[in-house]
C-alpha positions as CSV (number, residue, x, y, z in Angstrom):
1,M,116.4,198.7,85.6
2,I,115.3,202.2,86.6
3,D,112.9,201.1,89.3
4,L,115.8,199.5,91.3
5,A,118.0,202.5,90.7
6,F,115.3,204.9,91.9
7,A,114.5,203.1,95.1
8,P,116.8,205.3,97.4
9,A,115.3,208.4,96.1
10,L,111.7,207.1,96.6
11,T,112.5,206.4,100.2
12,A,113.9,209.9,100.9
13,I,110.6,211.4,99.4
14,A,108.4,209.1,101.3
15,D,110.3,209.9,104.6
16,G,109.9,213.6,103.9
17,R,113.6,214.4,103.6
18,I,113.3,215.8,100.1
19,P,110.3,217.1,98.3
20,G,111.0,215.5,94.9
21,A,113.6,213.9,92.7
22,T,114.3,212.9,89.1
23,L,116.7,210.2,88.2
24,G,118.0,209.9,84.6
25,V,120.3,207.3,83.3
26,V,121.9,207.1,79.8
27,A,124.2,204.8,78.0
28,A,126.7,205.5,75.3
29,D,124.5,203.9,72.8
30,G,121.7,206.3,73.5
31,R,119.4,204.2,75.6
32,R,117.7,206.3,78.4
33,W,115.7,205.6,81.5
34,V,114.0,208.4,83.6
35,R,111.9,208.3,86.7
36,H,110.6,211.1,88.8
37,A,108.4,211.4,91.9
38,G,107.4,213.9,94.5
39,R,106.8,217.7,94.4
40,A,108.4,220.4,92.4
41,A,107.2,222.8,95.1
42,L,105.6,222.6,98.5
43,L,105.3,226.5,98.9
44,P,103.6,228.7,98.2
45,E,101.4,226.2,96.4
46,P,102.0,222.4,96.0
47,E,103.2,221.4,92.5
48,D,103.8,217.9,91.2
49,L,107.2,217.2,89.7
50,T,107.3,216.3,86.0
51,E,110.0,215.2,83.6
52,D,109.8,218.7,81.9
53,H,110.7,220.7,85.1
54,W,113.8,222.7,85.0
55,F,116.2,222.3,87.8
56,D,118.7,225.1,89.2
57,L,121.9,223.0,88.6
58,A,123.9,225.1,91.0
59,S,127.6,224.0,90.9
60,V,127.0,221.5,88.2
61,S,127.2,224.6,86.1
62,K,131.0,224.5,86.8
63,V,131.4,221.4,84.7
64,I,128.5,221.4,82.1
65,A,129.1,225.1,81.3
66,T,132.3,226.8,82.5
67,T,134.7,223.8,82.2
68,T,133.3,223.0,78.8
69,M,133.7,226.6,77.7
70,I,137.3,226.9,78.9
71,L,138.3,223.6,77.2
72,R,136.6,224.5,73.9
73,L,138.5,227.9,73.9
74,A,141.7,226.0,74.6
75,D,140.8,223.8,71.6
76,L,140.3,226.9,69.5
77,G,143.7,228.3,70.5
78,K,142.0,231.2,72.3
79,L,143.7,230.4,75.6
80,D,146.6,228.2,77.1
81,L,145.5,226.2,80.1
82,D,148.9,226.7,81.6
83,A,149.1,230.4,81.0
84,P,148.2,232.9,83.8
85,L,144.7,234.3,84.0
86,T,146.2,237.7,83.2
87,T,146.5,236.7,79.5
88,A,142.7,237.2,79.5
89,I,142.3,239.4,82.5
90,P,145.2,241.8,82.4
91,D,143.7,243.9,85.1
92,L,143.6,241.2,87.7
93,R,145.0,242.8,90.9
94,Q,146.2,245.7,88.7
95,Y,147.5,247.8,91.6
96,D,150.1,245.2,92.6
97,V,151.4,243.6,89.3
98,A,154.7,242.7,90.8
99,N,153.7,240.9,93.8
100,A,150.0,239.8,93.6
101,A,149.8,236.0,93.8
102,E,146.5,236.1,92.0
103,R,148.4,237.2,88.9
104,R,150.3,233.9,88.8
105,L,147.2,231.7,88.9
106,T,146.6,229.6,85.7
107,F,143.5,228.5,84.1
108,R,144.4,224.9,84.9
109,D,145.0,225.9,88.6
110,C,141.5,227.2,88.8
111,L,139.9,224.2,87.0
112,A,141.6,221.8,89.3
113,H,141.0,223.9,92.6
114,R,144.7,223.9,93.3
115,T,144.8,227.6,94.3
116,F,145.0,229.4,97.7
117,L,141.6,231.0,97.2
118,P,138.9,230.6,99.7
119,A,135.9,228.3,99.3
120,V,133.3,231.0,99.1
121,E,132.8,234.6,100.1
122,P,129.5,236.5,100.6
123,I,130.1,238.8,97.6
124,Y,126.4,239.7,97.4
125,T,126.7,241.6,100.6
126,Y,129.1,244.2,99.1
127,G,126.6,245.7,96.7
128,G,124.2,245.0,93.9
129,D,125.9,246.2,90.7
130,P,127.2,243.3,88.7
131,A,130.0,245.3,87.1
132,R,131.1,246.5,90.4
133,L,131.1,243.1,92.1
134,R,133.3,241.7,89.1
135,A,135.7,244.5,89.8
136,F,135.6,243.7,93.4
137,I,136.5,240.1,92.7
138,L,139.4,241.1,90.5
139,Q,140.9,243.7,92.7
140,R,140.5,242.1,96.2
141,E,143.6,240.7,97.9
142,W,142.2,237.3,98.7
143,R,143.2,235.6,102.0
144,H,145.5,232.7,101.4
145,G,144.9,229.1,102.6
146,P,145.5,225.5,101.6
147,P,143.9,224.4,98.3
148,V,140.1,223.8,98.7
149,Y,137.2,223.5,96.4
150,S,136.5,227.2,95.6
151,D,133.7,229.2,94.0
152,I,136.3,232.0,93.6
153,N,138.3,229.8,91.1
154,F,135.3,229.5,88.9
155,L,134.2,233.2,89.3
156,L,137.5,234.1,87.8
157,L,137.2,231.6,85.0
158,G,133.8,232.9,84.2
159,I,135.2,236.5,84.0
160,A,137.9,235.3,81.7
161,I,135.5,233.6,79.2
162,E,133.5,236.9,79.2
163,R,136.6,238.8,78.3
164,I,137.9,236.4,75.6
165,T,134.5,236.0,73.9
166,G,133.1,239.5,74.5
167,A,129.8,238.0,75.5
168,P,128.0,236.8,78.6
169,L,128.0,233.1,79.5
170,G,124.4,232.7,78.4
171,A,125.5,233.4,74.8
172,W,126.9,229.9,74.6
173,D,124.7,227.2,73.1
174,L,125.1,224.4,75.5
175,G,122.3,222.2,73.9
176,E,118.7,221.8,74.3
177,G,117.4,221.6,77.8
178,L,120.4,223.7,79.2
179,R,120.6,227.4,79.6
180,F,121.3,230.2,82.0
181,G,118.1,231.4,83.7
182,P,115.4,232.1,83.8
183,P,114.3,228.8,82.2
184,P,111.7,228.6,79.4
185,G,109.6,226.1,81.1
186,P,108.2,225.0,84.6
187,A,110.9,225.4,87.2
188,V,111.5,223.5,90.5
189,A,111.4,225.6,93.6
190,T,114.5,225.9,95.8
191,E,114.8,227.9,99.0
192,R,112.7,230.6,100.6
193,C,115.5,233.1,100.5
194,N,115.6,235.4,103.6
195,W,117.6,237.9,101.7
196,R,115.2,238.2,98.7
197,G,112.1,237.6,100.9
198,R,110.5,235.0,98.7
199,V,110.5,231.3,97.6
200,L,112.9,231.0,94.6
201,K,111.5,229.5,91.5
202,G,112.9,230.1,88.1
203,E,115.7,232.4,89.5
204,V,119.1,231.3,90.6
205,H,119.4,230.1,94.1
206,D,123.1,231.1,94.7
207,E,123.2,234.6,96.1
208,N,126.5,235.7,94.5
209,C,125.4,234.5,91.1
210,F,122.1,236.4,91.4
211,A,123.8,239.6,92.6
212,M,126.2,239.3,89.6
213,G,123.3,239.1,87.1
214,G,122.6,235.4,87.1
215,Q,125.3,234.2,84.8
216,T,128.6,233.4,86.5
217,G,131.3,230.7,86.1
218,H,130.3,229.0,89.4
219,A,126.5,228.9,89.1
220,G,123.4,230.0,87.2
221,L,122.8,227.1,84.8
222,F,119.3,225.5,84.6
223,G,118.7,222.2,83.1
224,T,116.0,219.5,82.5
225,V,116.9,215.8,83.0
226,A,116.9,215.4,79.1
227,G,119.4,218.3,78.8
228,V,121.8,216.9,81.5
229,L,121.5,213.4,79.8
230,G,122.2,214.8,76.4
231,F,125.3,216.5,77.7
232,A,126.5,213.4,79.4
233,R,126.0,211.2,76.4
234,G,128.0,213.6,74.4
235,L,130.9,212.9,76.7
236,L,130.4,209.2,76.7
237,D,130.2,208.8,72.8
238,G,132.7,211.6,72.1
239,S,130.2,213.7,70.0
240,G,130.2,216.6,72.5
241,A,133.9,216.9,73.2
242,S,137.2,216.7,71.5
243,P,139.9,214.1,72.5
244,A,141.8,216.8,74.3
245,M,138.7,217.8,76.2
246,L,138.1,214.3,77.3
247,A,141.6,213.8,78.4
248,A,141.5,216.9,80.4
249,I,138.3,216.1,82.3
250,R,139.4,212.4,83.0
251,M,143.1,212.9,83.9
252,P,143.9,213.6,87.5
253,Q,145.3,217.1,88.0
254,Y,145.4,217.6,91.8
255,E,144.5,214.9,94.2
256,H,141.1,213.5,93.1
257,R,140.4,216.4,90.9
258,T,140.6,216.7,87.0
259,C,140.0,219.9,85.0
260,G,136.6,220.8,86.6
261,W,135.4,217.3,87.7
262,E,136.1,214.9,90.5
263,R,137.3,211.3,89.9
264,R,136.1,208.5,92.2
265,F,137.7,208.4,95.5
266,A,137.0,206.8,98.9
267,G,133.7,208.2,100.4
268,W,132.7,210.3,97.2
269,S,129.2,211.2,96.1
270,G,129.0,208.6,93.3
271,G,129.4,205.6,95.5
272,Q,132.1,203.0,95.3
273,A,130.6,200.5,92.8
274,C,131.4,202.6,89.8
275,S,134.7,202.0,87.9
276,G,137.8,204.0,88.6
277,E,137.3,205.9,85.4
278,T,134.2,207.7,86.7
279,I,133.9,211.4,87.1
280,G,131.2,213.4,88.8
281,H,130.1,216.7,90.2
282,T,127.4,217.9,92.6
283,G,125.4,221.0,93.1
284,F,124.2,222.7,96.4
285,T,120.6,222.7,95.4
286,G,120.6,218.9,95.4
287,T,121.8,218.0,91.9
288,G,124.5,215.9,90.5
289,L,125.9,214.1,87.4
290,W,128.2,211.1,87.2
291,I,129.8,209.4,84.2
292,D,131.3,206.0,84.2
293,F,133.5,205.8,81.0
294,D,134.4,202.1,81.6
295,R,130.7,201.1,81.6
296,G,129.6,203.6,79.0
297,L,127.0,204.9,81.5
298,A,126.0,208.2,83.1
299,W,123.4,209.2,85.6
300,T,122.0,212.4,87.0
301,L,120.1,212.8,90.3
302,L,118.2,216.0,90.4
303,T,116.5,217.0,93.7
304,N,115.2,220.1,95.3
305,R,116.7,219.3,98.7
306,V,116.9,223.0,99.8
307,H,113.2,223.6,99.5
308,P,111.9,225.2,101.4
309,T,115.1,225.6,103.4
310,R,118.7,224.5,103.5
311,H,118.6,224.5,107.3
312,R,117.3,221.0,107.7
313,E,118.7,217.4,107.4
314,S,117.9,216.2,103.9
315,G,120.0,213.2,103.8
316,I,121.5,214.2,100.4
317,F,125.0,213.1,101.4
318,Q,123.7,209.6,102.1
319,L,121.2,209.6,99.1
320,R,123.7,210.4,96.3
321,P,126.1,207.4,97.0
322,A,123.3,205.1,97.7
323,T,121.7,206.0,94.3
324,G,125.1,205.5,92.6
325,E,125.4,202.0,94.1
326,A,121.8,201.3,93.1
327,V,122.4,202.5,89.5
328,I,125.5,200.4,89.1
329,A,123.8,197.3,90.6
330,A,120.8,197.7,88.3
331,W,123.0,198.3,85.2
332,D,125.3,195.3,85.9
333,Q,122.2,193.1,86.4
334,H,120.6,194.5,83.3
335,E,123.6,193.9,81.1
336,A,124.4,190.5,82.4
């Protein structure tokens, strides 16, 4: 089954669009299939990709880590998803408590990306002190716009988690094969960063996350294919989430978004062959995870498409849906 599903990634590697890729598939009953090929690094020295390599999961951190943490805290009664962020961060926009729109944002608003906040901001250019940058995020009067997928939403959620728990995000045990960096094993290279002046390997790719100490709500998580598949299986069989958590990540909240995740929609990254009860999320470095609850099936495609630079055509936006279509075709054929 896995050979058919991995074919699009093999083609992308052979064509030189991406250095390497790992595809993992898991069923609710625990069956797993994994294939990998290509290079973990091209620079400064070539390195073959193995199943044990850790990937910078980038924005997949938002769903595996931050969304999970927020929903578990809600389960424990530590927060109300429909309460404003100020219940955890009372000093948010503290110099304009009467009028600041940021003070009315709820946890659910941020999870579903239904806020006015911008998609991204070069926060790392404002300094290198993590505490000062967190203060900047909390006190800045953010420009308003229509709801968009926003890193700022999850930066705020990450700060809220830190305030509620009194600990950094890395203190959470997310399971074997998942942790905030640096990873404990061999790491896949990402970009040659012009700002840091080196090829990044085992340190977070996202500039804002790096400047804020490497553990933020929007990025910073590293994972092996086994770690990502273990998390996915926990959602498929219910062992890793409560019924309330599962309802939150599957139920539409705003357009095609749930709490943290995306549901299948026309033209999305998971392809159109999956069921309507499929959720997924992608990461800038070339990662992604998709979970088809109707089929009891999940798959993760992990690539280093930004290595050695993001400024090239990797074909990732075609590779992801093509892989999703291939996974579903192989699964349906296998189960027939």
